[in-house]
C-alpha positions in Angstrom: -31.0 86.5 -91.7 -29.9 83.5 -89.6 -30.5 83.6 -85.7 -27.0 83.1 -84.3 -26.2 79.9 -82.4 -24.4 79.3 -79.8 -21.2 77.2 -79.3 -21.5 74.3 -77.5 -20.1 74.2 -73.7 -16.9 73.0 -73.4 -16.4 69.1 -72.4 -14.2 70.1 -69.0 -13.8 73.5 -67.5 -11.9 73.6 -64.7 -10.7 77.3 -63.3 -7.7 77.1 -60.5 -8.2 73.3 -59.8 -6.0 72.7 -56.5 -6.9 69.7 -55.0 -5.7 69.1 -51.3 -5.3 65.5 -49.2 -5.5 65.5 -45.1 -1.7 63.2 -44.4 -1.1 62.2 -40.5 2.7 64.4 -41.5 0.6 66.9 -43.0 -1.3 68.1 -46.1 -0.4 67.3 -49.3 -1.1 69.6 -52.3 -1.4 66.9 -55.5 -3.2 69.8 -57.5 -2.1 73.4 -57.2 -4.3 75.6 -58.9 -4.1 74.2 -62.5 -6.5 75.3 -65.2 -8.4 73.3 -68.1 -11.1 73.3 -70.8 -11.7 70.8 -73.3 -13.6 71.2 -76.1 -16.0 68.7 -77.8 -13.5 66.3 -80.0 -10.7 67.0 -78.7 -7.4 64.9 -78.2 -4.9 66.0 -75.3 -1.7 64.4 -73.8 -0.8 65.6 -70.5 2.7 63.9 -69.2 5.2 64.9 -66.8 6.9 62.3 -63.7 5.1 60.3 -61.3 3.6 62.6 -58.8 3.2 65.8 -60.6 -0.8 64.8 -60.3 -1.6 64.2 -63.5 -3.8 61.4 -62.4 -5.1 64.0 -60.2 -6.5 66.0 -62.0 -7.6 63.2 -65.1 -10.1 62.2 -62.0 -11.7 65.9 -61.5 -12.0 65.4 -65.1 -13.7 62.5 -65.0 -16.0 63.4 -61.4 -14.4 60.6 -59.5 -13.3 62.8 -57.0 -13.8 66.9 -55.9 -10.7 69.8 -55.7 -10.9 70.5 -52.4 -11.6 74.3 -54.1 -11.0 75.8 -57.4 -14.5 75.4 -59.9 -15.0 73.2 -62.3 -18.1 72.1 -64.6 -19.1 69.1 -67.2 -20.7 70.0 -70.2 -21.9 73.3 -68.7 -22.7 71.4 -65.4 -21.1 73.2 -62.5 -19.6 69.7 -60.6 -20.1 70.9 -57.2 -23.8 71.3 -57.5 -24.5 68.0 -58.6 -26.2 65.0 -56.8 -23.7 61.8 -56.2 -26.1 59.9 -58.2 -26.0 63.0 -60.8 -22.3 62.0 -61.0 -22.3 58.6 -61.1 -24.3 59.1 -64.0 -22.6 61.5 -66.4 -18.7 58.9 -65.1 -21.7 56.2 -66.9 -22.6 57.6 -70.1 -20.6 60.8 -70.7 -17.1 59.6 -70.1 -15.1 56.9 -70.8 -12.6 55.3 -68.8 -8.9 53.2 -70.0 -6.6 52.1 -67.4 -3.2 51.5 -67.6 -3.6 47.9 -65.7 -7.3 47.4 -67.9 -10.0 45.9 -64.8 -11.7 44.2 -66.5 -13.5 42.2 -64.7 -12.0 38.8 -64.4 -14.8 35.9 -64.2 -16.0 37.7 -67.7 -15.3 37.3 -71.1 -14.4 40.1 -73.6 -18.2 40.4 -74.3 -19.8 40.5 -71.5 -17.1 43.3 -70.2 -18.5 45.2 -72.9 -22.0 44.9 -72.4 -21.6 45.1 -69.0 -22.1 49.2 -68.6 -24.8 49.5 -71.8 -26.6 47.1 -69.1 -26.3 49.6 -66.3 -27.3 52.9 -68.2 -30.0 50.6 -69.0 -29.6 49.7 -72.5 -32.2 47.5 -74.2 -31.0 43.7 -74.6 -31.6 43.8 -78.0 -28.9 47.1 -78.9 -27.2 46.1 -76.0 -25.9 42.9 -78.3 -25.0 45.0 -81.5 -23.6 48.1 -79.6 -21.5 45.1 -78.1 -20.1 43.2 -81.9 -19.9 46.3 -83.1 -17.7 47.8 -80.8 -15.7 44.6 -80.3 -15.1 44.2 -83.7 -14.5 47.7 -83.9 -11.2 46.7 -81.5 -10.6 43.2 -83.5 -11.7 41.6 -81.8 -14.6 40.0 -83.4 -12.6 36.8 -82.9 -12.2 37.1 -79.3 -16.0 37.6 -77.7 -15.9 34.4 -76.0 -13.0 34.8 -73.6 -12.1 35.9 -70.5 -9.3 38.7 -69.6 -7.1 35.7 -68.5 -6.8 34.7 -72.2 -6.4 37.0 -73.5 -2.9 38.8 -74.4 -2.3 42.5 -72.8 -2.5 44.2 -76.0 -6.0 42.1 -75.9 -7.4 43.2 -73.5 -6.9 47.0 -73.4 -9.2 46.2 -76.9 -11.4 45.4 -75.1 -11.2 47.9 -71.9 -11.6 50.8 -75.1 -14.4 48.5 -76.4 -16.1 49.2 -73.2 -15.0 52.2 -72.4 -16.7 53.6 -75.3 -19.5 51.0 -75.2 -22.4 54.0 -73.7 -21.0 56.7 -76.6 -19.4 58.9 -74.9 -18.0 63.1 -75.1 -14.5 62.0 -73.7 -12.3 59.2 -73.1 -10.3 59.5 -69.7 -6.7 57.1 -70.4 -4.0 57.0 -67.6 -0.9 55.9 -69.2 -2.9 53.2 -71.6 0.1 51.8 -73.2 2.1 51.4 -69.5 2.0 47.5 -69.3 2.9 46.9 -72.8 5.5 46.8 -75.0 6.1 49.2 -77.9 5.0 48.1 -80.5 1.7 46.6 -79.6 1.8 50.2 -77.9 2.0 51.4 -81.4 -1.1 50.2 -82.5 -2.9 51.0 -79.2 -2.1 54.8 -80.3 -3.7 53.8 -83.4 -6.5 53.2 -82.1 -7.0 56.1 -80.3 -6.2 58.2 -83.5 -9.5 56.2 -85.0 -11.2 56.9 -81.7 -10.6 60.6 -82.4 -11.3 60.8 -85.7 -14.8 59.5 -85.4 -15.8 62.5 -82.9 -14.6 61.8 -79.3 -12.3 64.0 -77.4 -9.3 62.4 -75.6 -7.8 63.0 -72.7 -5.2 61.2 -72.4 -1.7 60.8 -69.6 1.0 59.5 -70.5 4.7 59.1 -70.4 5.2 57.9 -74.2 6.5 60.1 -76.3 5.0 58.3 -79.6 1.7 58.2 -77.7 1.7 62.1 -76.5 2.7 63.3 -80.5 -0.8 62.2 -81.9 -1.8 64.3 -79.5 -3.4 67.8 -81.3 -2.8 69.8 -78.1 0.1 69.1 -75.3 0.0 70.0 -71.6 3.4 69.3 -69.2 3.3 69.1 -65.6 5.4 69.9 -62.9 4.2 69.6 -58.4 0.6 69.7 -59.6 0.9 73.0 -61.9 0.6 73.3 -65.5 3.6 74.2 -66.3 3.5 74.7 -70.3 1.0 74.5 -72.8 
């Protein structure tokens, strides 16, 4: 009889997460006792009105910020007990980020934007070269590798951003309104690309206002006033 094996831990497990921001006029509670668990390979969409806490939650899941109270683990590690260097390493090697406004470095080419996080992670030059070429082919930009962001369309910039987010083979891709700057047709193409990324085994959490993006996810959460109100 084969011995039982323990299932892998959740990528992220947040319980009773609260985030309070001190302000001159009084403290603002952006997140209020929200609990969320993301399993390996999941595809989750988070919807809700502006200001309801979606981006705050995403920042906590991405180890960019710390909760004011509650507990958060990433792949079984208590984030509160990690040093800033450890949290930075998680962000670099285990999490990919995609933003509404792309945030590509304007002085770098598409190739250089994708290669940079690999260099920061200490990947060997030859491996970086092969990985960068493969990623730009994966997102359909093999012919645009020497173009800077100003020479690319919005959809092309978002494709570069997705390739960059995947550079170090993350377990989790976090996307904050990834189609917010794009027309509907281009947004559909980016949603198709997220489908492919998910099918290839990467867990995705996407914050979105777009119904055609949230409909792609296997699980959909809604937020109101800092709380997850339905699942």
